[in-house]
N, C-alpha and C positions, 0 to 999 in steps of 0.2 A: 822529663818525657813520660816516664812510667806512670807518674801520678795522673797526668792528663788522661791517659788511656783507661786507667782504673775508674776514674770518675765517670767517664762516658758510659762504661759498661754498667756501673752501679745505677745510673739514672735510667738507662735503657731497660734494666731488669725490673724497675719499680713501676711500670705503667699500670698494672692492675691495682696498685695501692692508692694512697691519696695523691691528688694531682700536684704536680710540681708548680713552682712559681711561674714558669714559662707558660704552661698550659692554662693556668688560671688567668694570666694576662691576656691570652688569646681569647678566652671565653668572655672576659670582661669587655674587650674591644667589640666582639660580635654583639653582645647585649646592648652596648651603648650606641652602636650604629643603627639599631632598629628604631624606627620612629615611635613616639609615645602614642600618637593619635593617627589613625588611618582613615582615609576617605573611602566612602563606599558609593558605588553607582547604583541608583535606585531604578527599578523597573517601571514603576508608575508614580504619579504625583502623590504627595502626602496630602490627605484631605482632612486631617484632624486639627489643622491649625485654626486658630481663632482670628477673625478679622478685627482690625482695630475699630473701636467705637469712639466717636468724638465725645459723647457724654453718656455715662451709664444711667440706667433707669433709676437707681437709688439717688443719684445726684439730681436728676430731674424732679423727683418727688420732693426732695429736701428743698430745692429752690422754690417749688410751687408753694410748699407749706410756709416757707419764710416770707414769700410775697403776700400770702393771705394774712399772716400775722402782722406784717408791716413793722415799722419802727415802734419801739416802746415809747409811749408818751408818758410824761410825768403826770401822775394823778395828784389830786389834792392831798396835802400832807396828812390831814386827819383821816382820810379814807385809807391811806397806806398804813397809818398807825393802827387802825381798826383791824385791817387784814393781818398785820404782824401779831397783834395781841391775840387774835383768834387762833392763829397758827401756833403761837407759843403756849396756848392752853392745851393743845393736843400733845406737843412734845416740848421738852425743856431745851434741847440743843438742836440747832439747824446749821448746815453749812450755807454759804452765800448762794450757791447754785440752786439749792432747793427753795430758798426764799425768793429768788428771782422768778422761778417757775410759779410759785404761789401768788406773788403780788403782780407779776407782769410789769415790773418797773425796771428802768435802767440800773445797772450795777452801781454806778457812782452815786446816783440819787438815793438808792437803797442804803448804801454804806453810810451816807451822810446822816440819814435818819437813825440807823442802827447805832451810830456812835453816841447819839443822845440817850437812847433807851436801853442799850445793850452792852454786854461785855464780850470782847473777842478772846477766846481761849487760845493761847499760843502753845501751851504744852499740857501734858497730862493725857488722860484717857480720851478726853473730848477735844483733841487738838484740832485747830483750824475751824472751830465752830463758834456760833454766836449763841448767847443766852441773855435773858433779860436781867437788868440790874435788880437788886433785891427790892427796891421801892416799887417796881412795876410788876413783880412776880404774880400776885393774885389780883389781876386787873378787874375781872368781873365781880369777884367777892367783895372788893372794896367799893365798887360802884353800887352794888345792891345795899350795902350797909349805910351809905350816905343818905 
């Protein structure tokens, strides 16, 4: 009996010190019962919202440009070879995307021609690029000497 009374007096005397486990549990319960998000009632309507757009301006411009260009038609193989050789005179290495832009040919057709005249670099500093085979490298120089 005496022990129980002493314990109560000791706990009652330490209120100004660190919180006891009981007080801490009460504080945790109060914190956890508060909602994380609160709703607010607005006085006036929010006017900064954007209205949905079915098709954005840049999409419309892209579609218009694509329609003007139309589908890429296969040109004569010799014309494509001439375009490729003139491009490779300017730079030694090209990726397929740049060659498609230069020649305006379908990717599959262009790759078919490039396999005959070029080497595809898989690794190294010029990874994923095409270069001419050694026998085609100085195309115009050989043509002038003949």
